[in-house]
MMTF fields as JSON, N, C-alpha, C and O atoms, coordinates in Angstrom:
{
  "mmtfVersion": "1.0.0",
  "mmtfProducer": "UNKNOWN",
  "numBonds": 351,
  "numAtoms": 352,
  "numGroups": 88,
  "numChains": 1,
  "numModels": 1,
  "chainsPerModel": [1],
  "groupsPerChain": [88],
  "chainIdList": ["A"],
  "bondAtomList": [4, 2, 8, 6, 12, 10, 16, 14, 20, 18, 24, 22, 28, 26, 32, 30, 36, 34, 40, 38, 44, 42, 48, 46, 52, 50, 56, 54, 60, 58, 64, 62, 68, 66, 72, 70, 76, 74, 80, 78, 84, 82, 88, 86, 92, 90, 96, 94, 100, 98, 104, 102, 108, 106, 112, 110, 116, 114, 120, 118, 124, 122, 128, 126, 132, 130, 136, 134, 140, 138, 144, 142, 148, 146, 152, 150, 156, 154, 160, 158, 164, 162, 168, 166, 172, 170, 176, 174, 180, 178, 184, 182, 188, 186, 192, 190, 196, 194, 200, 198, 204, 202, 208, 206, 212, 210, 216, 214, 220, 218, 224, 222, 228, 226, 232, 230, 236, 234, 240, 238, 244, 242, 248, 246, 252, 250, 256, 254, 260, 258, 264, 262, 268, 266, 272, 270, 276, 274, 280, 278, 284, 282, 288, 286, 292, 290, 296, 294, 300, 298, 304, 302, 308, 306, 312, 310, 316, 314, 320, 318, 324, 322, 328, 326, 332, 330, 336, 334, 340, 338, 344, 342, 348, 346],
  "bondOrderList": [1, 1, 1, 1, 1, 1, 1, 1, 1, 1, 1, 1, 1, 1, 1, 1, 1, 1, 1, 1, 1, 1, 1, 1, 1, 1, 1, 1, 1, 1, 1, 1, 1, 1, 1, 1, 1, 1, 1, 1, 1, 1, 1, 1, 1, 1, 1, 1, 1, 1, 1, 1, 1, 1, 1, 1, 1, 1, 1, 1, 1, 1, 1, 1, 1, 1, 1, 1, 1, 1, 1, 1, 1, 1, 1, 1, 1, 1, 1, 1, 1, 1, 1, 1, 1, 1, 1],
  "groupList": [{"groupName": "MET", "atomNameList": ["N", "CA", "C", "O"], "elementList": ["N", "C", "C", "O"], "formalChargeList": [0, 0, 0, 0], "bondAtomList": [1, 0, 2, 1, 3, 2], "bondOrderList": [1, 1, 2], "singleLetterCode": "M", "chemCompType": "L-PEPTIDE LINKING"}, {"groupName": "ARG", "atomNameList": ["N", "CA", "C", "O"], "elementList": ["N", "C", "C", "O"], "formalChargeList": [0, 0, 0, 0], "bondAtomList": [1, 0, 2, 1, 3, 2], "bondOrderList": [1, 1, 2], "singleLetterCode": "R", "chemCompType": "L-PEPTIDE LINKING"}, {"groupName": "ILE", "atomNameList": ["N", "CA", "C", "O"], "elementList": ["N", "C", "C", "O"], "formalChargeList": [0, 0, 0, 0], "bondAtomList": [1, 0, 2, 1, 3, 2], "bondOrderList": [1, 1, 2], "singleLetterCode": "I", "chemCompType": "L-PEPTIDE LINKING"}, {"groupName": "ASN", "atomNameList": ["N", "CA", "C", "O"], "elementList": ["N", "C", "C", "O"], "formalChargeList": [0, 0, 0, 0], "bondAtomList": [1, 0, 2, 1, 3, 2], "bondOrderList": [1, 1, 2], "singleLetterCode": "N", "chemCompType": "L-PEPTIDE LINKING"}, {"groupName": "ALA", "atomNameList": ["N", "CA", "C", "O"], "elementList": ["N", "C", "C", "O"], "formalChargeList": [0, 0, 0, 0], "bondAtomList": [1, 0, 2, 1, 3, 2], "bondOrderList": [1, 1, 2], "singleLetterCode": "A", "chemCompType": "L-PEPTIDE LINKING"}, {"groupName": "HIS", "atomNameList": ["N", "CA", "C", "O"], "elementList": ["N", "C", "C", "O"], "formalChargeList": [0, 0, 0, 0], "bondAtomList": [1, 0, 2, 1, 3, 2], "bondOrderList": [1, 1, 2], "singleLetterCode": "H", "chemCompType": "L-PEPTIDE LINKING"}, {"groupName": "LYS", "atomNameList": ["N", "CA", "C", "O"], "elementList": ["N", "C", "C", "O"], "formalChargeList": [0, 0, 0, 0], "bondAtomList": [1, 0, 2, 1, 3, 2], "bondOrderList": [1, 1, 2], "singleLetterCode": "K", "chemCompType": "L-PEPTIDE LINKING"}, {"groupName": "GLY", "atomNameList": ["N", "CA", "C", "O"], "elementList": ["N", "C", "C", "O"], "formalChargeList": [0, 0, 0, 0], "bondAtomList": [1, 0, 2, 1, 3, 2], "bondOrderList": [1, 1, 2], "singleLetterCode": "G", "chemCompType": "PEPTIDE LINKING"}, {"groupName": "TRP", "atomNameList": ["N", "CA", "C", "O"], "elementList": ["N", "C", "C", "O"], "formalChargeList": [0, 0, 0, 0], "bondAtomList": [1, 0, 2, 1, 3, 2], "bondOrderList": [1, 1, 2], "singleLetterCode": "W", "chemCompType": "L-PEPTIDE LINKING"}, {"groupName": "ASP", "atomNameList": ["N", "CA", "C", "O"], "elementList": ["N", "C", "C", "O"], "formalChargeList": [0, 0, 0, 0], "bondAtomList": [1, 0, 2, 1, 3, 2], "bondOrderList": [1, 1, 2], "singleLetterCode": "D", "chemCompType": "L-PEPTIDE LINKING"}, {"groupName": "VAL", "atomNameList": ["N", "CA", "C", "O"], "elementList": ["N", "C", "C", "O"], "formalChargeList": [0, 0, 0, 0], "bondAtomList": [1, 0, 2, 1, 3, 2], "bondOrderList": [1, 1, 2], "singleLetterCode": "V", "chemCompType": "L-PEPTIDE LINKING"}, {"groupName": "GLN", "atomNameList": ["N", "CA", "C", "O"], "elementList": ["N", "C", "C", "O"], "formalChargeList": [0, 0, 0, 0], "bondAtomList": [1, 0, 2, 1, 3, 2], "bondOrderList": [1, 1, 2], "singleLetterCode": "Q", "chemCompType": "L-PEPTIDE LINKING"}, {"groupName": "PHE", "atomNameList": ["N", "CA", "C", "O"], "elementList": ["N", "C", "C", "O"], "formalChargeList": [0, 0, 0, 0], "bondAtomList": [1, 0, 2, 1, 3, 2], "bondOrderList": [1, 1, 2], "singleLetterCode": "F", "chemCompType": "L-PEPTIDE LINKING"}, {"groupName": "PRO", "atomNameList": ["N", "CA", "C", "O"], "elementList": ["N", "C", "C", "O"], "formalChargeList": [0, 0, 0, 0], "bondAtomList": [1, 0, 2, 1, 3, 2], "bondOrderList": [1, 1, 2], "singleLetterCode": "P", "chemCompType": "L-PEPTIDE LINKING"}, {"groupName": "GLU", "atomNameList": ["N", "CA", "C", "O"], "elementList": ["N", "C", "C", "O"], "formalChargeList": [0, 0, 0, 0], "bondAtomList": [1, 0, 2, 1, 3, 2], "bondOrderList": [1, 1, 2], "singleLetterCode": "E", "chemCompType": "L-PEPTIDE LINKING"}, {"groupName": "THR", "atomNameList": ["N", "CA", "C", "O"], "elementList": ["N", "C", "C", "O"], "formalChargeList": [0, 0, 0, 0], "bondAtomList": [1, 0, 2, 1, 3, 2], "bondOrderList": [1, 1, 2], "singleLetterCode": "T", "chemCompType": "L-PEPTIDE LINKING"}, {"groupName": "SER", "atomNameList": ["N", "CA", "C", "O"], "elementList": ["N", "C", "C", "O"], "formalChargeList": [0, 0, 0, 0], "bondAtomList": [1, 0, 2, 1, 3, 2], "bondOrderList": [1, 1, 2], "singleLetterCode": "S", "chemCompType": "L-PEPTIDE LINKING"}, {"groupName": "LEU", "atomNameList": ["N", "CA", "C", "O"], "elementList": ["N", "C", "C", "O"], "formalChargeList": [0, 0, 0, 0], "bondAtomList": [1, 0, 2, 1, 3, 2], "bondOrderList": [1, 1, 2], "singleLetterCode": "L", "chemCompType": "L-PEPTIDE LINKING"}],
  "groupTypeList": [0, 1, 2, 3, 2, 4, 5, 2, 6, 3, 4, 4, 0, 7, 8, 9, 2, 9, 10, 3, 10, 11, 4, 9, 4, 7, 11, 11, 2, 12, 11, 10, 1, 10, 6, 10, 3, 7, 12, 13, 14, 2, 3, 9, 15, 13, 7, 9, 3, 10, 7, 16, 8, 14, 11, 11, 17, 17, 11, 6, 7, 10, 12, 13, 7, 9, 3, 9, 10, 14, 10, 2, 10, 3, 9, 11, 3, 7, 9, 14, 16, 1, 4, 11, 11, 1, 8, 16],
  "groupIdList": [1, 2, 3, 4, 5, 6, 7, 8, 9, 10, 11, 12, 13, 14, 15, 16, 17, 18, 19, 20, 21, 22, 23, 24, 25, 26, 27, 28, 29, 30, 31, 32, 33, 34, 35, 36, 37, 38, 39, 40, 41, 42, 43, 44, 45, 46, 47, 48, 49, 50, 51, 52, 53, 54, 55, 56, 57, 58, 59, 60, 61, 62, 63, 64, 65, 66, 67, 68, 69, 70, 71, 72, 73, 74, 75, 76, 77, 78, 79, 80, 81, 82, 83, 84, 85, 86, 87, 88],
  "secStructList": [7, 3, 3, 3, 3, 3, 3, 3, 3, 7, 1, 1, 1, 1, 3, 3, 3, 3, 3, 3, 3, 3, 7, 7, 6, 6, 7, 7, 3, 3, 3, 3, 3, 3, 3, 3, 6, 6, 3, 3, 3, 3, 3, 3, 7, 7, 7, 6, 6, 7, 7, 3, 3, 3, 3, 3, 3, 3, 3, 3, 1, 7, 1, 1, 1, 7, 3, 3, 3, 3, 3, 3, 3, 3, 3, 6, 6, 7, 7, 3, 3, 3, 3, 3, 3, 3, 3, 7],
  "xCoordList": [88.673, 88.849, 88.227, 87.169, 88.893, 88.345, 88.059, 88.951, 86.817, 86.378, 85.887, 85.013, 86.452, 86.027, 85.506, 86.121, 84.364, 83.75, 83.545, 82.979, 84.007, 83.802, 83.26, 83.58, 82.436, 81.895, 81.945, 81.812, 82.14, 82.135, 81.493, 81.723, 80.704, 80.016, 81.036, 81.972, 80.851, 81.705, 81.131, 79.923, 81.978, 81.503, 80.829, 79.917, 81.248, 80.664, 79.301, 78.303, 79.267, 78.012, 78.272, 79.395, 77.261, 77.376, 78.299, 78.431, 78.931, 79.768, 81.103, 81.188, 82.136, 83.399, 83.392, 83.16, 83.647, 83.555, 84.926, 85.525, 85.41, 86.697, 86.453, 85.774, 87.017, 86.884, 88.277, 89.201, 88.416, 89.694, 89.479, 88.591, 90.299, 90.202, 91.556, 92.592, 91.54, 92.74, 92.504, 91.529, 93.399, 93.29, 93.753, 94.669, 93.114, 93.545, 94.76, 95.1, 95.407, 96.568, 96.195, 95.172, 97.022, 96.777, 95.852, 95.628, 95.311, 94.428, 95.13, 96.057, 94.661, 95.088, 93.833, 92.851, 93.87, 92.728, 92.809, 93.758, 91.807, 91.776, 90.904, 91.284, 89.733, 88.806, 88.049, 87.663, 87.838, 87.059, 86.011, 86.32, 84.761, 83.666, 82.979, 82.725, 82.682, 82.013, 80.799, 80.892, 79.654, 78.42, 77.977, 78.023, 77.547, 76.994, 75.555, 75.299, 74.627, 73.19, 72.784, 71.964, 73.384, 73.032, 73.777, 73.645, 74.552, 75.281, 76.739, 77.387, 77.269, 78.671, 79.611, 79.502, 80.524, 81.502, 82.915, 83.706, 83.233, 84.577, 84.462, 83.659, 85.277, 85.468, 86.96, 87.417, 87.719, 89.175, 89.732, 89.313, 90.676, 91.458, 92.902, 93.63, 93.324, 94.584, 95.86, 96.907, 95.84, 97.068, 97.442, 96.721, 98.576, 99.022, 99.525, 100.106, 99.285, 99.845, 99.477, 100.293, 98.268, 97.828, 97.155, 96.195, 97.677, 97.134, 96.285, 95.536, 96.393, 95.545, 95.191, 95.917, 94.051, 93.531, 92.731, 91.977, 92.887, 92.122, 91.805, 92.624, 90.615, 90.19, 89.244, 88.423, 89.364, 88.436, 87.586, 88.107, 86.279, 85.342, 84.86, 84.413, 84.946, 84.605, 83.249, 82.897, 82.493, 81.205, 80.25, 79.744, 80.008, 79.097, 77.892, 77.914, 76.839, 75.636, 74.886, 75.169, 73.934, 73.085, 73.053, 73.145, 72.921, 72.739, 71.702, 71.91, 70.62, 70.2, 69.571, 69.184, 69.47, 68.816, 69.473, 70.486, 68.878, 69.381, 70.516, 70.459, 71.535, 72.683, 73.043, 72.806, 73.627, 73.987, 75.275, 75.351, 76.285, 77.528, 77.698, 77.615, 77.938, 78.175, 79.547, 79.874, 80.346, 81.677, 81.706, 81.35, 82.135, 82.226, 83.675, 84.208, 84.303, 85.709, 85.824, 85.251, 86.576, 86.88, 88.363, 89.207, 88.672, 90.077, 90.569, 89.833, 91.804, 92.43, 91.738, 91.933, 90.931, 90.203, 88.761, 88.017, 88.363, 86.998, 86.044, 84.858, 86.535, 85.676, 85.311, 86.144, 84.055, 83.523, 83.285, 82.784, 83.658, 83.348, 82.582, 82.851, 81.61, 80.789, 80.683, 80.719, 80.552, 80.249, 79.3, 79.342, 78.442, 77.478, 77.328, 77.337, 77.19, 76.938, 75.801, 75.787, 74.844, 73.698, 73.61, 73.867, 73.244, 73.038, 72.128, 71.905, 71.6, 70.796, 71.242, 70.695],
  "yCoordList": [116.419, 114.997, 114.65, 115.162, 113.788, 113.246, 111.77, 111.003, 111.391, 110.016, 109.434, 110.006, 108.295, 107.605, 106.218, 105.49, 105.873, 104.561, 103.944, 104.577, 102.71, 101.997, 100.608, 100.022, 100.091, 98.74, 97.967, 98.536, 96.661, 95.774, 94.454, 93.97, 93.888, 92.625, 91.533, 91.341, 90.816, 89.686, 88.448, 88.218, 87.645, 86.454, 85.457, 84.748, 85.384, 84.43, 84.909, 84.199, 86.121, 86.706, 88.122, 88.452, 88.946, 90.308, 91.179, 90.998, 92.122, 93.132, 93.241, 93.01, 93.59, 93.994, 95.518, 96.146, 96.103, 97.551, 98.072, 97.574, 99.069, 99.678, 101.089, 101.891, 101.384, 102.705, 103.312, 102.69, 104.535, 105.228, 106.625, 107.348, 107.008, 108.33, 109.019, 108.432, 110.267, 111.095, 112.368, 113.086, 112.633, 113.849, 115.053, 114.948, 116.191, 117.439, 117.97, 117.463, 118.98, 119.587, 120.063, 120.721, 119.729, 120.128, 119.2, 119.404, 118.184, 117.235, 115.897, 115.547, 115.164, 113.791, 112.956, 113.441, 111.714, 110.818, 110.217, 109.506, 110.511, 110.002, 108.757, 107.806, 108.754, 107.623, 107.468, 108.451, 106.197, 105.883, 104.853, 103.823, 105.153, 104.206, 103.948, 104.875, 102.68, 102.291, 101.449, 100.489, 101.821, 101.045, 100.557, 101.302, 99.307, 98.738, 98.339, 97.497, 98.946, 98.707, 98.881, 98.129, 99.903, 100.245, 99.466, 99.778, 98.467, 97.644, 98.089, 98.252, 98.289, 98.693, 97.582, 96.435, 97.932, 96.977, 97.303, 96.399, 98.589, 99.013, 100.164, 101.078, 100.105, 101.216, 101.216, 100.474, 102.054, 102.007, 103.344, 104.393, 103.311, 104.484, 104.178, 103.552, 104.617, 104.157, 104.625, 104.022, 105.644, 106.083, 107.504, 108.188, 107.937, 109.321, 109.581, 108.711, 110.795, 111.314, 110.505, 110.371, 109.968, 109.204, 110.156, 110.847, 110.178, 111.059, 110.355, 110.998, 109.007, 108.243, 106.909, 106.389, 106.373, 105.132, 104.434, 105.083, 103.104, 102.343, 100.969, 100.356, 100.5, 99.167, 98.588, 99.305, 97.287, 96.607, 95.647, 94.862, 95.717, 94.81, 93.834, 94.249, 92.548, 91.528, 90.906, 90.677, 90.636, 89.943, 90.602, 89.945, 91.898, 92.653, 93.084, 93.057, 93.482, 93.936, 92.782, 91.614, 93.122, 92.102, 92.304, 93.424, 91.184, 91.219, 90.172, 89.021, 90.454, 91.805, 92.494, 91.839, 93.792, 94.553, 95.897, 96.22, 96.679, 98.009, 97.92, 97.128, 98.724, 98.754, 100.192, 101.11, 100.365, 101.684, 101.565, 100.763, 102.356, 102.41, 103.831, 104.792, 103.955, 105.253, 105.231, 104.302, 106.263, 106.391, 107.687, 108.752, 107.582, 108.729, 108.81, 107.851, 109.956, 110.143, 111.34, 112.4, 111.156, 112.257, 112.579, 111.684, 113.9, 114.286, 114.473, 114.212, 114.921, 115.062, 116.091, 116.093, 116.967, 117.985, 117.581, 118.345, 116.397, 115.945, 116.371, 116.046, 117.092, 117.499, 116.258, 115.386, 116.204, 115.016, 115.273, 116.325, 114.279, 114.282, 113.004, 111.958, 113.094, 111.933, 111.772, 112.739, 110.511, 110.197, 109.007, 108.162, 108.956, 107.872, 107.493, 108.346, 106.208, 105.713, 104.704, 103.82, 104.857, 103.927, 103.388, 104.105, 102.115, 101.501, 100.295, 99.794, 99.833, 98.6, 97.707, 96.619],
  "zCoordList": [97.298, 97.049, 95.698, 95.331, 94.985, 93.741, 93.993, 94.354, 93.798, 94.041, 92.723, 92.073, 92.331, 91.114, 91.477, 92.256, 90.898, 91.096, 89.717, 88.827, 89.544, 88.276, 88.587, 89.621, 87.683, 87.893, 86.579, 85.496, 86.706, 85.546, 85.97, 87.078, 85.096, 85.383, 85.654, 84.878, 86.763, 87.105, 86.435, 86.495, 85.796, 85.074, 86.007, 85.583, 87.254, 88.204, 88.705, 88.58, 89.274, 89.747, 90.23, 90.612, 90.216, 90.722, 89.89, 88.679, 90.559, 89.923, 90.635, 91.841, 89.902, 90.488, 90.487, 89.453, 91.643, 91.811, 92.234, 93.188, 91.519, 91.831, 92.354, 91.713, 93.531, 94.138, 94.246, 94.771, 93.74, 93.76, 94.314, 93.862, 95.302, 95.917, 95.793, 96.105, 95.338, 95.238, 96.054, 95.834, 96.986, 97.789, 96.977, 96.162, 97.206, 96.597, 97.351, 98.42, 96.802, 97.454, 98.86, 99.048, 99.83, 101.21, 101.977, 103.17, 101.315, 101.986, 102.176, 101.446, 103.177, 103.411, 103.643, 104.205, 103.213, 103.386, 104.782, 105.113, 105.591, 106.967, 107.096, 107.779, 106.443, 106.547, 105.24, 104.608, 104.837, 103.643, 104.033, 104.632, 103.683, 103.904, 102.57, 101.801, 102.304, 101.064, 101.417, 102.183, 100.848, 101.013, 99.644, 98.665, 99.58, 98.354, 98.655, 99.516, 97.942, 98.139, 99.6, 100.128, 100.249, 101.622, 102.687, 103.871, 102.309, 103.271, 103.348, 102.314, 104.569, 104.702, 104.226, 104.662, 103.336, 102.813, 103.284, 103.553, 103.386, 103.78, 104.77, 104.587, 105.821, 106.749, 107.066, 107.935, 106.353, 106.414, 106.865, 106.375, 107.797, 108.168, 107.783, 108.554, 106.589, 106.02, 106.706, 106.47, 107.523, 108.191, 107.828, 107.102, 108.341, 108.152, 106.74, 106.092, 106.289, 105.041, 103.804, 102.893, 103.757, 102.589, 101.602, 101.942, 100.369, 99.348, 98.322, 97.587, 98.258, 97.337, 97.98, 98.827, 97.551, 98.125, 97.039, 96.313, 96.917, 95.932, 96.494, 97.179, 96.195, 96.643, 95.599, 95.026, 95.357, 94.461, 95.283, 96.075, 95.087, 95.735, 94.676, 93.607, 94.959, 93.973, 94.269, 95.426, 93.21, 93.276, 94.274, 95.184, 94.096, 94.95, 94.149, 92.919, 94.839, 94.168, 93.525, 93.792, 92.682, 92.055, 90.546, 90.043, 89.842, 88.39, 88.049, 88.431, 87.378, 87.025, 88.221, 89.189, 88.157, 89.211, 89.423, 88.803, 90.313, 90.618, 91.625, 92.566, 91.429, 92.321, 92.654, 91.869, 93.848, 94.339, 95.149, 96.08, 94.8, 95.56, 96.069, 95.303, 97.373, 97.982, 98.644, 99.382, 98.376, 98.963, 99.771, 99.267, 101.029, 101.929, 102.403, 102.962, 102.176, 102.537, 103.468, 103.212, 104.558, 105.464, 105.367, 105.306, 105.354, 105.346, 106.78, 107.732, 106.929, 108.237, 109.12, 110.336, 108.526, 109.283, 109.572, 110.186, 109.138, 109.34, 108.24, 108.297, 107.236, 106.118, 105.302, 105.058, 104.89, 104.221, 102.736, 102.34, 101.927, 100.495, 100.2, 100.791, 99.271, 98.938, 97.429, 96.668, 97.027, 95.633, 95.636, 96.531, 94.621, 94.523, 93.066, 92.178, 92.839, 91.476, 91.552, 92.409, 90.63, 90.553, 89.142, 88.174, 89.028, 87.715, 87.862, 88.964, 86.715, 86.715, 85.589, 85.411]
}
């Protein structure tokens, strides 16, 4: 699995966070969980035969301050992939 996390300052408050997951050959995305600063934001089971998944979270985290996004993805076999991004 390839997991990409991007963040950009939201003009109103917090951050806009974009999460993109691409399955490798022979894999399917079964479940995606996203936590922002330790709090669950997304728990999605997108369905059968999903090879890519993307979601944007608006006005999350804190500005100024430390932020942490963790993405946990399970494939159709239950194998887990993780990515984490931290910034202040």
